[in-house]
N, C-alpha and C positions, 0 to 999 in steps of 0.2 A: 356683431350685430350691429351695437353701438355705434361704431364708426361710421356702417351700414346707412342708420338710419339720420347724424351730425349729413354725411353727405349726401343725404336725400335733401332734408334739410336748407345743404347751403344750393343747390341746385336751383330751388325750388324761389329761394329768396332769391336768385339772381334770374328770377322767370324763365330757365333754363327746363322748361316740363315736358322735351322729350328726355331729356336728363335726367333728370328726377324719377322720371316713369322707369328707366334700364337702372338706376343705379338699384330701384325699389325692387322688379324683376331677379338679382342677384337672385340665388339661392344660400339656403342659410348651408351652413359648410359641416360635416357628421361631424360626432367627435374624434375618429379616430383623422378625421379630414385634416379636421383642426389642427390637433398632435403633428400631423407631417410638416404641415406646413409653416405651424410655431417652432418645428425643430431647423427646415428650411428658415426659414430670419433670423433666429440665433443662431443654429453654429451648420455658414454657407458652405465655410472648407471640408470639414467633417461629411456631409451630405453628396459634394462632388467628385468626394472619395469613391460614394456609388460609379459613377460614370467611369472614373481608371479603370477599375477593376472590368468594366460591361468590355469595355473596349479591351482589354485584355482576357478576358473568357471567350471573344466574337474572335478577337485572333488564334488563336492556342481552337479553339472548334475550325478552323479554317484550316491549319495544321495538320490538326487529327493527333493534338501532341496529350497523351492521356494524362503524363506525368502533371506535365503542366494545367493538365483540366483538373488533375483532385487538388492542387496545391492551391489555385483561384477560389473554389468551392468551396474549399476548407477555408480560405481568407475572406470569400464571402458568409460564410457563414458568421463569421467571427466578426467580422463588419456591420452586418445586418443587425446582429444580435446588442451588438457595443450602442449601438445609435437604437435601437428601439428603448435602452436604456435609460441613455439621454432624453429622449423623448420625451418619457417617463415623468421622472427630473424633473422636467423643465416643467412639463404639466402642472406637478406634486408646485413649484414653487411658483405657479401663478393660482394656486391653492382649488385644481381639478383632479384628482385621482383618476388613475388609469383602471379600468377595471382588465383583467384577464382577455375576455374579449373584445375590446379593444384595442390591447397592446397585441394581439392578433394579427387584425387587421391593421396593423402600423407594422407589424411585421411581413406582411402578404402586403403591404405597396413596395416599399423596401425596394424586396427582393422585385417588384416586377419594374421597377424599377431598371434593376441592371438586366433582367433579361427582357425588356423592350427600349431603343430610344426615345419612342416618342410616350412612353410612362414615365422616363429616367427625367423629360425634358420638362412633362406635367409637373412632375414632381416639387423641380429645384423651382420650376414656376412660382411656387409659392400661394398655388390661389388653389385647390383643391376644393372641390364642395363632396366627396366621397371617396371610399377607399378604395385600390386599387387590387388587382390580383389578375395572376398569370396564369394559364391555365395547360401549358406547356405547349399550345400549337399556334404559330397566327401570332398580331400584335395583339400587344393589349387594347379592349374597350375603354376605350376613353369616352363617349359620349357621354352627354354630363357630367365629367366628372371635373370638368375644370371651369368655374369660371370667367366668363370670353371679358376681355376685359373692354368698357366703355372709353368712348371718345365722344366728346362735348358737343351739341351738334353746332354747325355754322348759324351766326347770327342772321336773322332773315332782311335779303335786301330794300324789302320794302316799307320795313316798318319807318313809323316817325322818325326825327329826327330825333326829337325830344326823347324821345320813346328810348331808341338805341342808346342814346345818354344816359339816361337813367336807368338803363340796364346793363350797361357798363356800370358803370358804378354799380351795380350790384354784385355784379358778376367780379369785379377786381378787389369789390371788400369782401365778396367767399375767397375769391382763391385767395390774400390775405389770411382770413383769419381757417382759411387748410394749411398751407404754409406755416401760421404758429401752432394749428395742433401737430403739425408733421414733427416739428420743434422738436414740440413736448415731446413727444410721441420715443423721438428719438431719444430726445435726453432721460427719460423715462427708464427708455432702454438701456442704455448708455450703463446707468443706476443698476438696473435691474444685475447685471452683466457683469461691473464691476463688487455686488453684492454676491454672486455668484460664486465667483471667481475667488472670492474671500472664505464662502464656506468649502469651495472645491478644497482648499487649500487647507483650510482647517482641517476639512476631511482626509487630506491624504495626510498631514499628520498625526493625527488621528491613528491612521491606518500604517502610519509607519511603526508608531508607538505600539502599538496593539502584535505588529510584524516581530518587533525586537523581545515583543517581553512574552509572546508565543516562541518564539527561536530560542531565549533564556528559560522557559518553562522547558520544551522539549528537550533542554541540553540536561536541567535536573533534574528531568526523568529519565534523563536513557543512564547518567549518574547512578539516580539511584538502584534502577535497573541491573547495573554493576552491581552497587553496593547487595545488594539482595541474592543476586546471580551468586555471589561470592561467602556470604553470608548459607546458602542452599548449600554447599558444594564442602563449605567447615559443617555443618549439621551433617548432610548426608556419611561427609568421613566416618565423624563422631559413633553414628547411628552402624555405620559398620561395624566400628570397632568395639563399642557395646554390646552387640551381635554376638560375635566371637568372645569376648570375654564372658557373654551369658554363657555360648554354648558351652566355653572347658570349664566354666562355676559348676554348669549342669553336669558333664562329665562326673567333675571331684566329687558332686554330694552324690551323684549315684554309686559312684567309686568307695566313699566315704561311708553311703548305708550301707555297703556289702561289708563292710571290715570292721563295722559296728556290730554284722547281723553272727558274722564270724566269731567276733571276740564274743559275743551273748552266746553264743554255740560252746563254746573255749569255758565262759563263766557257770554254766550251767552245767557242762562236766565235769568242771574244777568242784563243784559245790557240789554234787552229788556223791563225786570220789571220798570228799572230806566226810560228809554224812556216815559214809557206807566205813572209812576210817576208827570214825569216832565210835559208829556200834560195833564195831570190831573189838578196839583197844576197851570199853564196859565191855562185851564179855568176857576178855581174857583176863578185867579184872576181879570179873565174877565169879568167875574160877579159880581166881586164886587162891584168893580170900577162902573161896570153898576147901580148896584141897588144904588150906596154912589150918582150918579151924579142923579139917578129918587127923591130922598131923598131930594138932595139940601145939601148934606156931604159933604162940602167944602175935607175935609181930604183924598175923595176917596179909605179907608178903611175901 
């Protein structure tokens, strides 16, 4: 919009009122259209791949090649998603974060560019004013979607010579200013591209480092899983061995308990027999003493 205002002012300064009016009438693009135009101007080669893929898809449709259509459809989805991500990144770099709704409009425009050659040409022109969409039938509606290029009006033949010279000087000055402004924009774009390339390289290096660390972490985790599995197997074997020993110990304890009960029974019986024998002995000794007294045996035995 700032460039449009500057171009309008230059045309007015050069005395070209019709051109100034035409420039001022150029519509302001929607955010999605601006993002698409930014992508085309910064990444023209990548966007050109859409047209190549569109030609391949049309050829496959003519040949009714189902396998090829499916493969090309998969490639289309991947390319559209990749370009949409690039567009969001470019917009972010230029200080404008893209919402999800705008991102969907950008993807719809890219898909429309694949589906319809006219939409593809409109996208590659880099002058969209609104996002594009394809309904699946017929061509894409481009009405009011592309800013019409304007041309400077021819100098009036009836103008006075002095006025013509003065207007010519103003136009040349305006042309020079526009060329300088364009050169400045190109330099800024080149510098921006260099910064983005440096950032992309740093991002790639960071991503490679992250991938390396992730692979190492995965390998370590796999080794840990193996080690833990081995410990688990060893613990399971020990548990099984201890369970067998516990069952054997329980059987031995039960057998010992039964043996103790038998021994106690035998001991009780022996104690009873001993007590009986002592009682019998004491009665016998008393009888002996009694008889000894009766016969006058002083020994009592």
